[in-house]
C-alpha positions as CSV (number, residue, x, y, z in Angstrom):
1,X,-18.8,21.2,24.8
2,X,-18.5,25.0,26.4
3,X,-15.6,26.9,25.5
4,X,-14.2,26.8,28.8
5,X,-14.2,23.4,28.8
6,X,-12.4,23.2,25.2
7,X,-10.0,25.6,26.3
8,X,-8.9,23.3,29.5
9,X,-8.8,20.3,27.6
10,X,-6.5,21.8,25.1
11,X,-4.4,22.7,27.7
12,X,-4.2,19.3,29.1
13,X,-2.8,18.5,25.7
14,X,-5.9,16.6,24.1
15,X,-5.7,16.2,20.7
16,X,-9.5,16.4,19.9
17,X,-11.3,15.8,16.8
18,X,-15.3,15.8,15.7
19,X,-17.4,12.6,15.1
20,X,-20.3,12.1,12.9
21,X,-23.7,12.5,14.3
22,X,-25.1,9.2,15.7
23,X,-21.8,7.2,14.9
24,X,-18.2,6.8,16.8
25,X,-16.7,7.4,13.1
26,X,-14.4,10.3,13.3
27,X,-15.2,13.2,10.9
28,X,-12.8,13.7,7.8
29,X,-11.6,16.9,6.2
30,X,-11.0,16.9,2.3
31,X,-8.2,18.0,0.5
32,X,-7.2,18.3,-3.3
33,X,-4.2,17.1,-4.4
34,X,-2.5,16.5,-7.7
35,X,-2.1,13.2,-8.9
36,X,0.3,11.9,-11.4
37,X,-1.0,13.5,-14.6
38,X,-1.3,16.6,-13.3
39,X,-5.1,17.0,-12.4
40,X,-6.4,17.7,-8.8
41,X,-7.9,14.6,-6.8
42,X,-10.3,14.8,-3.9
43,X,-8.9,12.7,-0.8
44,X,-10.6,12.8,2.8
45,X,-8.8,12.0,6.0
46,X,-10.1,12.3,10.1
47,X,-6.2,11.7,11.1
48,X,-3.7,13.2,8.7
49,X,-3.4,16.3,6.7
50,X,-1.9,16.4,3.0
51,X,1.3,17.0,4.7
52,X,1.5,13.8,7.0
53,X,0.9,15.9,9.9
54,X,-2.0,15.0,12.5
55,X,-5.3,16.8,11.1
56,X,-6.1,19.7,13.2
57,X,-9.9,20.9,13.9
58,X,-10.9,25.0,14.7
59,X,-12.5,25.5,17.9
60,X,-15.7,26.7,15.8
61,X,-15.7,22.8,14.3
62,X,-15.2,21.2,17.7
63,X,-17.6,23.5,19.5
64,X,-20.1,22.9,17.2
65,X,-19.8,19.1,16.9
66,X,-22.6,16.8,19.1
67,X,-19.9,14.3,19.7
68,X,-16.0,14.6,20.2
69,X,-13.4,12.2,20.3
70,X,-9.6,12.1,21.1
71,X,-6.8,11.3,18.6
72,X,-4.5,8.7,20.6
73,X,-1.4,9.1,19.1
74,X,-1.4,13.2,18.4
75,X,-1.5,13.3,22.1
76,X,-0.1,9.9,23.4
77,X,-2.8,8.9,24.8
78,X,-4.4,5.3,26.1
79,X,-8.1,4.6,26.8
80,X,-8.9,1.6,28.8
81,X,-12.5,1.2,27.2
82,X,-14.9,-1.3,29.1
83,X,-18.0,-2.3,26.8
84,X,-19.6,-4.5,29.2
85,X,-22.3,-3.3,32.4
86,X,-20.8,-6.0,34.4
87,X,-17.1,-4.8,34.0
88,X,-18.0,-1.1,35.1
89,X,-17.7,-2.3,38.8
90,X,-13.9,-3.5,38.4
91,X,-12.6,0.0,36.8
92,X,-11.9,1.2,40.5
93,X,-8.8,-1.2,39.6
94,X,-7.2,1.0,37.6
95,X,-5.6,4.5,39.0
96,X,-7.7,7.4,38.9
97,X,-7.5,9.9,35.9
98,X,-10.4,11.4,33.4
99,X,-13.3,9.0,33.5
100,X,-15.7,8.9,31.2
101,X,-19.4,7.6,31.6
102,X,-22.3,6.3,30.2
103,X,-26.1,6.0,30.8
104,X,-27.6,2.5,30.8
105,X,-31.1,2.0,31.7
106,X,-31.0,4.8,34.1
107,X,-27.8,3.8,35.6
108,X,-24.9,5.3,35.4
109,X,-21.4,3.0,34.7
110,X,-18.1,3.8,33.9
111,X,-16.8,3.6,30.2
112,X,-13.4,4.7,29.7
113,X,-10.0,6.0,31.3
114,X,-8.1,8.2,29.6
115,X,-3.9,7.8,30.2
116,X,-1.0,9.2,29.1
117,X,1.7,7.4,28.1
118,X,5.1,7.8,26.1
119,X,6.2,4.3,25.8
120,X,5.4,1.5,23.6
121,X,1.8,0.9,23.4
122,X,-0.2,-2.1,23.0
123,X,-3.8,-2.0,21.2
124,X,-5.6,-5.1,22.7
125,X,-9.2,-6.3,22.9
126,X,-10.6,-9.1,25.0
127,X,-13.8,-10.7,24.3
128,X,-15.0,-12.9,21.3
129,X,-17.8,-13.1,18.4
130,X,-20.0,-14.4,20.9
131,X,-19.5,-11.9,23.9
132,X,-18.2,-8.9,21.4
133,X,-15.4,-6.5,22.8
134,X,-15.8,-6.8,26.8
135,X,-12.6,-4.6,27.9
136,X,-9.5,-3.0,25.7
137,X,-6.4,-1.6,26.1
138,X,-6.9,0.9,23.3
139,X,-3.9,3.0,21.5
140,X,-3.0,4.2,18.0
141,X,-6.9,4.8,17.0
142,X,-9.4,7.2,18.7
143,X,-11.9,7.1,21.4
144,X,-15.2,8.8,21.6
145,X,-15.1,10.7,24.8
146,X,-17.4,13.9,24.7
147,X,-21.0,14.5,23.6
148,X,-24.4,12.2,23.1
149,X,-24.6,10.0,26.4
150,X,-21.0,10.3,27.4
151,X,-20.9,11.7,30.9
152,X,-17.5,13.3,32.4
153,X,-17.1,11.8,35.8
154,X,-14.2,12.3,36.9
155,X,-13.0,15.6,34.8
156,X,-9.2,15.9,35.8
157,X,-6.2,15.9,33.5
158,X,-5.4,12.6,32.4
159,X,-2.0,10.9,34.6
160,X,1.0,10.2,33.1
161,X,1.8,6.9,33.5
162,X,5.5,5.1,34.3
163,X,6.8,2.2,32.7
164,X,6.0,0.3,35.5
165,X,2.5,1.6,35.9
166,X,1.6,0.7,32.3
167,X,2.8,-2.5,32.7
168,X,0.7,-3.0,36.0
169,X,-2.3,-1.4,34.1
170,X,-2.1,-3.9,31.4
171,X,-2.4,-6.8,34.1
172,X,-4.8,-5.4,35.0
173,X,-7.0,-4.9,32.0
174,X,-6.6,-9.0,32.0
175,X,-7.7,-9.1,35.5
176,X,-10.9,-7.3,34.8
177,X,-11.4,-9.0,31.9
178,X,-11.6,-12.3,34.1
179,X,-13.3,-11.0,36.4
180,X,-16.4,-9.7,34.2
181,X,-16.8,-12.9,32.1
182,X,-16.9,-14.8,36.0
183,X,-19.7,-12.5,36.8
184,X,-21.5,-13.4,34.0
185,X,-21.0,-16.9,34.6
186,X,-21.2,-17.1,38.3
187,X,-24.2,-19.0,39.6
188,X,-27.2,-17.8,40.7
189,X,-28.0,-18.0,44.6
190,X,-29.1,-21.2,46.2
191,X,-27.5,-23.5,42.9
192,X,-24.1,-25.0,42.6
193,X,-22.0,-21.9,44.3
194,X,-19.8,-24.1,46.0
195,X,-18.7,-26.2,43.4
196,X,-18.4,-23.1,41.2
197,X,-16.1,-21.2,43.8
198,X,-14.6,-24.6,44.3
199,X,-13.4,-25.0,40.7
200,X,-12.4,-21.7,40.5
201,X,-10.0,-21.6,43.4
202,X,-8.3,-24.6,42.1
203,X,-8.1,-23.1,39.0
204,X,-6.3,-19.9,39.9
205,X,-3.9,-22.1,42.0
206,X,-3.0,-24.1,39.4
207,X,-3.2,-21.8,36.4
208,X,-2.0,-18.2,37.5
209,X,1.6,-17.6,39.6
210,X,-0.6,-15.1,42.0
211,X,0.1,-15.7,45.8
212,X,-2.5,-16.9,48.3
213,X,-3.7,-13.2,49.1
214,X,-3.9,-12.2,45.7
215,X,-6.2,-15.1,44.8
216,X,-8.2,-14.2,48.2
217,X,-8.3,-10.7,46.9
218,X,-9.2,-11.7,43.5
219,X,-12.0,-14.1,44.6
220,X,-13.7,-11.2,47.0
221,X,-14.1,-8.8,44.7
222,X,-15.5,-11.3,42.5
223,X,-18.1,-12.5,45.4
224,X,-18.9,-8.6,46.0
225,X,-19.7,-7.9,42.5
226,X,-22.3,-11.0,42.2
227,X,-23.8,-10.3,45.9
228,X,-22.1,-13.9,47.3
229,X,-22.5,-13.6,51.0
230,X,-20.4,-16.4,51.9
231,X,-16.9,-14.9,51.1
232,X,-15.1,-16.1,54.2
233,X,-16.0,-19.6,53.3
234,X,-14.5,-19.4,49.8
235,X,-11.3,-17.7,50.9
236,X,-10.6,-19.9,53.8
237,X,-10.5,-22.8,50.8
238,X,-7.5,-21.0,49.3
239,X,-4.8,-22.1,51.6
240,X,-6.2,-25.2,52.2
241,X,-6.4,-26.1,48.8
242,X,-2.9,-24.9,48.2
243,X,-1.6,-27.5,50.5
244,X,-3.9,-30.6,49.0
245,X,-3.1,-29.5,45.2
246,X,-0.6,-32.7,44.8
247,X,-2.9,-35.1,46.8
248,X,-4.5,-37.4,44.6
249,X,-6.6,-38.4,47.5
250,X,-8.3,-34.7,47.9
251,X,-9.1,-34.1,44.2
252,X,-8.6,-30.5,43.9
253,X,-10.3,-29.2,41.1
254,X,-9.0,-26.8,38.1
255,X,-9.9,-25.5,35.0
256,X,-11.2,-28.5,33.3
257,X,-14.0,-28.9,35.8
258,X,-14.5,-24.9,35.8
259,X,-15.4,-25.3,32.3
260,X,-17.9,-27.7,32.4
261,X,-19.6,-25.6,35.3
262,X,-19.4,-22.7,32.8
263,X,-21.0,-24.4,30.2
264,X,-18.4,-23.8,27.7
265,X,-17.0,-26.6,25.1
266,X,-13.7,-28.2,26.6
267,X,-12.4,-27.4,23.1
268,X,-13.1,-23.9,23.1
269,X,-12.0,-23.7,27.2
270,X,-11.6,-20.3,29.2
271,X,-10.0,-17.7,27.0
272,X,-10.6,-15.2,30.4
273,X,-8.6,-17.9,32.5
274,X,-5.9,-17.9,29.7
275,X,-5.8,-14.5,29.7
276,X,-4.4,-14.1,33.7
277,X,-2.0,-16.7,32.9
278,X,2.0,-16.0,33.3
279,X,3.7,-15.9,30.2
280,X,5.5,-19.4,29.9
281,X,9.5,-18.8,29.8
282,X,10.9,-21.2,27.0
283,X,13.6,-23.7,28.4
284,X,16.1,-25.3,26.4
285,X,18.9,-28.2,26.5
286,X,20.2,-27.4,23.1
287,X,23.6,-26.1,22.8
288,X,24.6,-23.4,20.4
289,X,26.3,-24.2,17.1
290,X,30.0,-24.4,16.6
291,X,32.1,-25.5,14.6
292,X,36.1,-26.2,14.2
293,X,38.2,-23.4,12.9
294,X,39.7,-25.9,10.4
295,X,35.9,-27.0,9.0
296,X,35.0,-23.1,9.3
297,X,37.6,-21.5,7.2
298,X,36.9,-24.3,4.3
299,X,32.9,-24.1,4.2
300,X,31.3,-22.6,1.1
301,X,29.5,-19.7,2.1
302,X,28.1,-17.6,-0.3
303,X,30.0,-14.2,-1.1
304,X,27.6,-10.9,-1.0
305,X,26.0,-10.7,-4.1
306,X,25.6,-7.1,-5.3
307,X,23.0,-5.7,-7.5
308,X,24.3,-2.1,-7.5
309,X,28.2,-2.1,-6.5
310,X,28.9,-1.9,-3.4
311,X,25.8,0.3,-2.1
312,X,23.0,-2.6,-2.8
313,X,24.2,-6.0,-1.6
314,X,21.9,-9.0,0.0
315,X,22.2,-9.5,3.4
316,X,23.2,-5.8,4.6
317,X,21.4,-3.2,6.9
318,X,21.4,0.4,5.5
319,X,20.6,3.0,7.9
320,X,19.5,6.2,5.5
321,X,19.0,9.5,7.9
322,X,18.3,13.0,7.1
323,X,16.1,16.0,9.1
324,X,12.5,16.4,8.2
325,X,12.3,17.4,4.4
326,X,15.5,16.3,2.9
327,X,14.7,13.8,0.7
328,X,14.6,10.4,2.4
329,X,11.6,9.2,0.7
330,X,12.4,10.2,-2.4
331,X,15.8,8.7,-2.7
332,X,14.3,5.2,-1.2
333,X,11.7,5.1,-3.7
334,X,14.1,5.9,-6.6
335,X,16.2,3.3,-4.9
336,X,13.5,0.7,-4.7
337,X,12.4,1.7,-7.9
338,X,15.8,0.6,-9.8
339,X,16.0,-2.6,-7.6
340,X,12.8,-3.6,-9.2
341,X,13.6,-2.8,-12.6
342,X,16.9,-4.2,-12.7
343,X,18.7,-0.2,-13.3
344,X,21.6,1.9,-12.0
345,X,21.1,3.9,-8.9
346,X,22.6,7.3,-9.1
347,X,26.5,6.5,-9.6
348,X,26.3,2.5,-8.3
349,X,25.8,0.4,-11.5
350,X,24.8,-3.2,-12.2
351,X,26.7,-5.6,-13.7
352,X,26.4,-6.5,-17.3
353,X,26.5,-3.2,-19.3
354,X,23.7,-1.6,-16.4
355,X,21.2,-4.1,-16.2
356,X,20.8,-6.7,-13.1
357,X,18.3,-9.0,-12.6
358,X,15.6,-7.6,-10.9
359,X,14.4,-8.4,-7.0
360,X,11.2,-7.6,-5.4
361,X,10.8,-4.8,-2.6
362,X,8.5,-4.6,0.4
363,X,8.1,-0.9,1.0
364,X,6.6,-0.4,4.2
365,X,5.4,3.4,4.3
366,X,4.4,4.7,8.4
367,X,3.6,8.5,7.8
368,X,3.4,10.0,4.4
369,X,0.0,11.0,3.1
370,X,-1.1,8.2,0.8
371,X,-2.3,10.4,-2.0
372,X,1.4,11.9,-1.9
373,X,2.9,8.3,-1.8
374,X,0.8,7.6,-4.6
375,X,1.7,10.4,-6.6
376,X,5.6,10.1,-6.3
377,X,5.5,6.7,-7.5
378,X,3.1,7.7,-10.6
379,X,5.3,10.8,-11.3
380,X,8.4,7.8,-11.5
381,X,6.7,5.2,-13.5
382,X,5.8,8.2,-16.0
383,X,9.7,8.8,-16.0
384,X,10.3,5.4,-16.8
385,X,7.4,5.2,-19.7
386,X,9.3,8.4,-20.9
387,X,12.4,6.7,-21.3
388,X,10.9,4.2,-23.3
389,X,11.5,1.5,-19.9
390,X,8.8,-0.6,-18.3
391,X,8.5,-0.2,-14.4
392,X,8.1,-3.6,-12.8
393,X,4.9,-2.7,-10.7
394,X,4.3,-6.7,-9.9
395,X,7.6,-6.8,-7.7
396,X,7.0,-3.6,-5.7
397,X,5.0,-4.2,-2.9
398,X,3.7,-1.3,-1.0
399,X,2.8,-1.4,2.7
400,X,0.9,2.0,3.4
401,X,-0.2,3.1,6.8
402,X,-4.0,3.9,5.4
403,X,-4.4,0.3,4.4
404,X,-3.4,-0.9,7.6
405,X,-6.2,-2.0,10.1
406,X,-7.4,1.1,11.7
407,X,-4.9,2.9,10.0
408,X,-1.9,2.0,12.2
409,X,0.8,-1.0,12.3
410,X,1.8,-3.0,15.0
411,X,5.2,-1.3,16.5
412,X,8.6,-2.9,15.1
413,X,9.6,-2.8,18.9
414,X,7.1,-5.4,19.5
415,X,7.1,-9.0,18.4
416,X,3.7,-9.0,16.6
417,X,5.0,-5.8,14.7
418,X,8.3,-7.4,13.3
419,X,6.6,-10.7,12.7
420,X,3.9,-9.0,10.8
421,X,7.2,-7.4,8.3
422,X,9.1,-10.4,8.5
423,X,5.9,-13.1,7.3
424,X,5.5,-10.6,4.7
425,X,8.9,-10.8,3.1
426,X,8.7,-14.8,3.7
427,X,5.2,-14.6,1.7
428,X,7.1,-12.3,-1.1
429,X,9.6,-14.6,-1.2
430,X,7.6,-17.7,-1.8
431,X,6.0,-15.8,-4.5
432,X,8.7,-14.6,-6.5
433,X,11.5,-17.0,-5.7
434,X,13.7,-13.9,-4.4
435,X,14.1,-12.4,-0.9
436,X,12.5,-8.8,-1.3
437,X,14.7,-5.7,-0.2
438,X,13.0,-4.5,2.9
439,X,12.5,-0.3,3.3
440,X,11.2,0.9,6.4
441,X,9.9,4.2,6.1
442,X,10.6,5.2,8.9
443,X,11.8,4.2,12.3
444,X,10.3,6.7,13.9
445,X,6.9,6.2,12.7
446,X,7.2,2.6,12.5
447,X,7.9,1.8,16.7
448,X,7.0,3.3,19.7
449,X,9.8,3.6,22.0
450,X,12.4,6.1,23.5
451,X,14.8,6.7,21.3
452,X,17.4,7.3,23.5
453,X,17.4,4.5,25.5
454,X,19.6,1.9,23.9
455,X,17.5,-0.9,26.2
456,X,14.6,-0.2,23.8
457,X,17.1,-0.5,20.2
458,X,17.9,-3.8,21.6
459,X,15.1,-6.5,20.6
460,X,14.8,-4.2,17.0
461,X,18.4,-4.5,16.4
462,X,18.4,-8.4,17.0
463,X,15.7,-8.4,14.3
464,X,17.6,-6.5,12.0
465,X,20.8,-8.8,12.4
466,X,18.3,-11.9,11.6
467,X,17.3,-10.9,8.9
468,X,20.8,-9.9,7.5
469,X,21.3,-13.5,8.4
470,X,18.9,-14.5,6.6
471,X,19.9,-12.8,3.4
472,X,17.3,-10.2,3.7
473,X,18.7,-6.4,2.5
474,X,17.0,-4.2,4.9
475,X,17.2,-0.1,4.3
476,X,15.4,2.0,7.2
477,X,14.9,5.6,7.4
478,X,15.4,7.8,10.3
479,X,15.6,11.1,11.3
480,X,18.5,13.2,12.2
481,X,18.8,15.0,15.8
482,X,17.7,18.9,16.2
483,X,21.2,19.8,15.6
484,X,21.4,17.7,12.4
485,X,25.2,16.3,12.9
486,X,24.1,12.6,14.1
487,X,21.2,10.4,13.5
488,X,18.8,10.5,16.6
489,X,18.7,8.2,19.1
490,X,21.0,5.5,21.1
491,X,24.2,4.9,19.1
492,X,23.6,1.1,19.5
493,X,22.1,0.8,16.5
494,X,25.0,1.9,14.8
495,X,27.0,-0.9,16.1
496,X,24.6,-3.4,13.4
497,X,24.4,-1.4,10.3
498,X,26.5,-2.0,7.7
499,X,25.9,1.4,5.8
500,X,25.1,5.0,7.3
501,X,23.6,7.2,4.8
502,X,23.4,11.1,5.1
503,X,21.5,13.5,3.8
504,X,21.4,17.1,4.0
505,X,21.0,20.4,2.0
506,X,24.6,21.0,0.4
507,X,26.6,24.5,2.3
508,X,26.2,27.4,-0.3
509,X,29.6,27.4,-1.8
510,X,29.2,23.6,-2.6
511,X,25.8,24.2,-4.2
512,X,25.6,23.7,-8.3
513,X,24.5,26.6,-10.0
514,X,21.1,25.0,-11.6
515,X,17.5,26.0,-11.6
516,X,16.6,25.8,-7.8
517,X,12.6,26.2,-8.3
518,X,13.0,22.8,-10.5
519,X,15.7,21.2,-8.7
520,X,16.2,19.5,-5.4
521,X,20.2,19.4,-4.7
522,X,21.2,16.4,-1.9
523,X,24.7,16.0,-0.3
524,X,25.1,12.5,0.1
525,X,27.5,11.6,2.8
526,X,28.8,8.2,4.7
527,X,28.6,8.0,8.5
528,X,29.7,4.3,8.6
529,X,30.7,1.7,5.4
530,X,31.8,-1.3,6.9
531,X,33.6,-2.6,3.8
532,X,34.3,0.4,2.0
533,X,35.0,2.9,4.8
534,X,38.0,5.7,3.3
535,X,37.4,4.8,-0.2
536,X,36.5,6.1,-3.4
537,X,33.2,4.6,-2.9
538,X,32.8,6.8,0.6
539,X,33.4,10.1,-1.1
540,X,30.8,12.5,-0.8
541,X,28.9,14.0,-3.8
542,X,25.7,15.7,-4.7
543,X,22.8,14.1,-6.1
544,X,20.3,16.1,-7.7
545,X,16.4,15.6,-8.3
546,X,14.4,17.1,-11.3
547,X,11.0,17.7,-9.4
548,X,9.4,18.2,-12.7
549,X,10.5,14.7,-14.1
550,X,11.7,12.7,-10.8
551,X,15.2,12.2,-12.9
552,X,18.2,12.1,-11.1
553,X,21.7,12.8,-11.7
554,X,24.7,13.4,-9.7
555,X,27.9,15.7,-9.6
556,X,31.2,15.5,-7.0
557,X,30.9,17.9,-4.2
558,X,33.3,20.2,-4.8
559,X,34.6,23.5,-3.0
560,X,34.1,26.7,-4.4
561,X,38.0,27.0,-6.2
562,X,37.1,23.5,-7.3
563,X,34.0,23.9,-8.8
564,X,35.4,27.6,-10.8
565,X,38.2,25.5,-12.5
566,X,36.3,22.7,-13.6
567,X,33.9,25.1,-14.8
568,X,36.5,26.9,-16.9
569,X,38.1,23.1,-17.9
570,X,34.8,22.5,-19.4
571,X,34.8,26.2,-21.5
572,X,38.1,24.4,-23.1
573,X,40.7,26.6,-21.0
574,X,44.3,25.9,-20.6
575,X,45.8,25.5,-16.9
576,X,47.5,28.6,-17.5
577,X,45.2,30.4,-19.1
578,X,42.5,29.4,-15.7
579,X,45.6,30.3,-13.6
580,X,45.8,34.2,-15.1
581,X,42.0,34.4,-15.0
582,X,41.6,33.2,-11.6
583,X,44.7,34.1,-9.7
584,X,44.5,30.9,-8.1
585,X,48.1,29.7,-7.3
586,X,49.4,27.3,-10.0
587,X,50.1,24.6,-7.4
588,X,46.2,24.7,-6.5
589,X,45.3,24.7,-10.1
590,X,46.9,22.0,-10.6
591,X,46.3,19.8,-7.8
592,X,42.7,20.7,-8.5
593,X,43.2,19.1,-12.3
594,X,44.8,16.2,-11.0
595,X,41.8,15.5,-8.7
596,X,39.1,16.1,-11.3
597,X,41.0,13.8,-13.9
598,X,41.3,11.1,-10.8
599,X,37.4,11.7,-10.3
600,X,36.7,11.3,-14.0
601,X,38.7,8.2,-13.9
602,X,37.0,6.5,-11.3
603,X,33.8,7.3,-12.5
604,X,34.6,5.7,-15.9
605,X,36.2,2.5,-14.1
606,X,32.9,2.0,-12.2
607,X,30.8,1.7,-15.4
608,X,32.9,-0.9,-16.6
609,X,32.9,-2.7,-13.0
610,X,32.1,-6.9,-13.6
611,X,31.2,-9.1,-11.1
């Protein structure tokens, strides 16, 4: 690649990565990071750096590389990738864009078409063990596009697809898969092409929801691709066969006959025909379940079971939101650790003297560097051991991004992604006999959607509601807006959550006078608390994390005057002495002392709370 080409591709917003010689695999870059014992360990990554950001390569590194790929996620790119020579002739079905080809036996065929798309993407491969990948709709991975045997056939900026265009493109990928496989299986000249064509026409009429014109277009493209000159003869059958579909005397063939002519086992069937079938809508004659009021009021429903009252309850949906670097993951890893070990969490206490029955946790981590995640958990475990406690590692199930296939999760805005998490939670329930608390870290990393669009949240929120109805506790992390005053995205999500916790940096006058080199101060506020709004439980406070020991503590959120009075009270000064020393009015001093006394009283009451 030349410097000019590199400059153009960067201006187009492509995130390029060098590939290893003679392979499609990306080059990894090493970095060194301390583990939980303080020793440096080497890590290698092609996608993320030590901060969890997309890995960037210098111009020099890119220009030296023999082959270059594109990191899809880093620049919102998708790739229609055709691995079959027979499929190349159908790639013109897709909109014109940046197009990559390849030479095979002296001929050039279209290999890839690259598009930009900002919405929910589908990573889908069509093919089988026997055929290998035929055509793929690639997302969340990387594509080899430049260098080696790759040829740039249409060197233009990738077009950005609308939602409707992307939907149409996915349908076209399925059609091209069917065309490619039929081109492979189409009978040779002077054999049983008539029978094959009749079976195919009947199959398309019976198995798709296409109109006659679309079926004719499909058959015409196939005939042109395989050199079948009897196109008009094939097309005239479509209208006639449509009229005769339900006539038993006419015997219009269908997929059963086509399967036989393709020489495929009936038990296996034709997956390329399945690919172009319409999705069936579920129909039902069932009713919704109703109870008469008398029956409902006397029914014995289980009361909410709290592990740490009242923050950690079964069947609750909690949002933890903050701007980047304000402690979401530290907060939630500590929270998860207290759940699996049955301990207090900050100012929220367990029953029975600070001990409760441990419960499993499923922690889904979608963006953090796996080594940093590992380091944090090792430090937490180290603290537990130093305090003479054991850390119940068998109950802490962690799902890091690095361990997922192709280092990506199925998006939670897709049914597959939601099912993957829910099925894992059910498996943990089966293993432990207890339903896990599910931590989703974080929504932005685990979904692909337009956050401001309420419609994009609907299915995700409905899924969270279903999990709550099954008594799963869900804690999901999210980021704030640029202004930092609300969580990002549509307020549709706020309607279903039980608690919304906001983490932020305290204002200057709220900061505690402690060593800032070793300690992180986090202001904890509650935007919503369904059962406990406007109570002592929803009062904001400051949590303090000692980064060396990972030990947490907490203090009430005080104003400058309140903190000054408390400091002098702690030193043993009387109210009159405080008034004289600070020149704060008598009424204000006594009001602050009363407020501080009430805080202490409530703290002690919480410690003795039993349920």
